[in-house]
VEXVEX-80654 format. One record per residue (C-alpha): y, x, z; residue number from 1; residue in one letter. Coordinates in steps of 0.2 Angstrom, whole numbers. Each point is the difference from the previous one (the first is absolute). Last residue first. Example, Ala and Ser with C-alpha at 12.3 -4.5 7.8 and 13.67 -1.06 7.14 Angstrom:
     y     x     z  nr rest
    -5    68    36   2    S
   -17    -6     3   1    A
//
This chain:
     y     x     z  nr rest
   -66   -69   108 233    K
    13    13     4 232    N
    -9    15    -8 231    A
    -3   -10   -16 230    Q
    19    -4    -2 229    L
    11    16     3 228    N
   -12    15    -2 227    K
   -13    -7   -11 226    K
    12    -9   -12 225    Y
    11    16     0 224    L
   -15    10    -5 223    H
    -4   -12   -14 222    A
    18     0    -6 221    I
     0    19     0 220    G
   -16     1   -10 219    E
     8   -11   -13 218    I
    16    11     0 217    T
    -8    17     0 216    L
   -13    -4   -14 215    N
     7    12   -13 214    E
     1    15    11 213    D
     7    15    -9 212    I
     0    14    11 211    T
    10    17     3 210    Q
    16    -4    -8 209    I
    11    16     0 208    Q
    -6     6   -17 207    S
     7   -14    -9 206    I
    -7    -3   -17 205    N
   -16    -8     6 204    P
    11   -13     9 203    A
     8    -8   -16 202    I
   -13    -8   -11 201    L
   -13    -2    14 200    T
    13    -8    11 199    S
     6   -13   -12 198    F
   -10   -15     7 197    G
     4     4    18 196    G
    -5    15    12 195    T
     6    17     4 194    A
    -3    10    17 193    V
    10    14     7 192    I
    -8     7    16 191    T
    15     6    10 190    P
     5    18     5 189    R
    -2     3    18 188    K
    17     4     8 187    V
     6    18     5 186    R
    -2     8   -17 185    G
    17    -7    -6 184    N
    -7   -10   -15 183    D
    -4   -16     9 182    F
    19    -1     5 181    E
     1   -18    -4 180    A
    15     5   -12 179    E
   -10    14    -7 178    S
   -16    -9    -3 177    L
    11   -15    -7 176    V
     9    12   -12 175    R
   -16     7    -7 174    A
    -8   -17    -2 173    L
    16    -6    -9 172    L
    -1    14   -12 171    E
   -18    -3    -5 170    D
     3   -19    -1 169    V
    14     2   -12 168    M
    -8    13   -10 167    A
   -16   -10    -2 166    I
    11   -15    -5 165    H
     9     9   -13 164    G
   -16     7    -7 163    N
    -7   -18    -2 162    V
    16    -9    -6 161    I
     9    14    -9 160    G
   -16     7    -7 159    S
    -6   -17    -6 158    L
    16    -4    -8 157    V
     1    17    -9 156    A
   -19    -3    -5 155    D
     4   -16    -9 154    R
    16     7    -7 153    T
    -7    15    -9 152    N
     2    19     3 151    N
    -3     0    18 150    A
     5    13    13 149    I
   -11    -2    15 148    L
   -15     3   -10 147    N
   -18    -8    -1 146    K
     7   -17     7 145    T
    -8    -9    14 144    P
    -4   -19    -2 143    E
    10   -16     2 142    L
    -4   -12   -14 141    K
    17    -3    -8 140    L
    14   -13     1 139    E
    11     1   -15 138    T
    16    10    -4 137    L
    12    -4   -13 136    L
     9   -14     9 135    S
     2     9    17 134    A
     1   -12    14 133    N
   -16    -9     0 132    Q
   -10    16    -4 131    A
     8    10    13 130    L
    -2   -13    13 129    A
   -18    -2    -4 128    R
    -3    19     1 127    M
     9     1    17 126    S
   -10   -14     7 125    T
   -16     9    -5 124    G
     5    16     8 123    V
     6    -9    16 122    G
    18    -2     5 121    A
     4    10    16 120    A
    -2    -4    18 119    I
     1    14    13 118    I
    -6     1    18 117    G
     2    -3    19 116    G
    -4     8    17 115    I
   -17    -8     2 114    Y
    -4     7    17 113    Q
   -17     7     4 112    K
     7    15    10 111    N
    -5    12   -14 110    Q
    11    -9   -12 109    N
    -4   -15   -11 108    I
     9     0   -17 107    V
     1   -12   -14 106    D
     3     3   -19 105    L
     0   -15   -11 104    T
    -1    -1   -19 103    T
     4   -18    -5 102    A
   -11   -11   -11 101    T
   -14    12     5 100    G
    -1    18     5  99    F
    -2     1    19  98    S
     4    17     8  97    L
    -6     1    18  96    V
     5    14    12  95    I
   -10     4    15  94    V
     3     9    17  93    P
   -11    -7     7  92    A
   -18    -4    -3  91    G
    -9     0   -17  90    Y
   -11   -16     0  89    K
     8   -11    14  88    K
    18     6    -4  87    L
    -3    -3   -19  86    A
    -6   -17     3  85    S
    14    -4    12  84    A
    13     7   -13  83    L
    -7    -9   -14  82    N
     1   -17    10  81    V
    17     4     5  80    L
     6     3   -18  79    R
    -9   -16    -6  78    D
     8   -10    14  77    S
    17     4    -8  76    G
    12     7    13  75    V
    15   -12     2  74    H
    -7    -8    16  73    S
     1    17     9  72    P
    19     0    -1  71    P
     3    14     0  70    E
   -15    11    -3  69    Y
    -6     9    17  68    L
   -17    -8     0  67    I
   -11     7    13  66    E
   -18     3    -6  65    F
   -18    -7     2  64    G
     4   -15   -12  63    F
     1   -13    14  62    D
     7   -16    -9  61    W
    18    -5     2  60    T
     6     8   -16  59    E
   -10   -13   -11  58    D
   -18    -3    -6  57    I
    -2   -18    -6  56    F
   -15   -10     8  55    R
    -8   -12   -12  54    P
    -4   -18     5  53    K
   -19    -3    -3  52    V
    -9   -14    -9  51    K
    -6    13   -13  50    Y
     6    -7   -17  49    L
    13   -13     5  48    S
     6     9    16  47    Q
     1    16   -11  46    C
    10    -9   -14  45    A
    12    -8    12  44    E
     4    17     9  43    T
     2     9   -17  42    L
    11   -14    -6  41    P
    11     2    16  40    N
     1    19    -1  39    D
     4     1   -19  38    V
    19     0     2  37    E
    -2    13    14  36    P
    -6    14   -13  35    V
    -3    15    11  34    V
   -17    -7     6  33    S
   -13     8    11  32    S
   -13   -13     2  31    I
   -14    -3    13  30    V
   -13   -14    -2  29    V
   -12    -4    14  28    S
   -15   -10     3  27    T
    -8    -1   -17  26    V
   -17    -8     2  25    L
   -11     3   -15  24    N
    -4   -10   -16  23    Q
    18     1    -5  22    I
     1    19     1  21    F
    -4     5   -18  20    F
     7   -15    -8  19    D
    16     0    10  18    G
     3    19    -3  17    T
    -2    -4   -19  16    K
    12   -15     2  15    R
    13     9    10  14    L
    12     6   -14  13    R
    -4   -14   -13  12    D
    -5   -17     7  11    L
     7     2    18  10    E
    15    10    -5   9    L
     4   -11   -15   8    E
    -2   -15    11   7    E
    11     6    14   6    K
    13     4   -12   5    S
     5    18    -5   4    F
    19     2    -3   3    D
     4    17     8   2    R
   -10    10   -11   1    R
//
């Protein structure tokens, strides 16, 4: 959502965290945000709850790799966080697939350079778009289908959305490995990591993905806090 107010964040989204930590001393709040409309309300809510001004991760932080994306400021901080986390945990080269509102694929080469990536509509976003724009179709709970060829509308929609997404990512991975020359036998093949809310739905069906790491982003934020802020105190 882009329209959260400071009060909504404080009393709803951040309240449980506030209740849990309010007895303790909160010294730092670190945020990875790709919704700039909410940055000011988030700042105000954190100052109200924790008496701390939050720090927002951006492209100027030390992620442990060189950013070749142009311009670096146009990379979502969530993508940079995931890559920093994956690099720390799995080493280089590494490819991160994040299955959320968008499906993103990002590549760090063997020289610890972020060479770029791909952004596509996420599986949930595709489902909502289809339901909103096709009068006879409704939004369905996303789940695998027994057969690729469906004999009813519900399963036909699910097959198209879920299996279509699997096929798209599978082919994109193959082409990325070829374009980045990871498949030429001379360059070490990357570790391929999946994360995000839909990773457990999509990733198990793609043989090239080696690891599903559901905590990649939050662990990355903690790692970057220690690397960029805690180390400098």
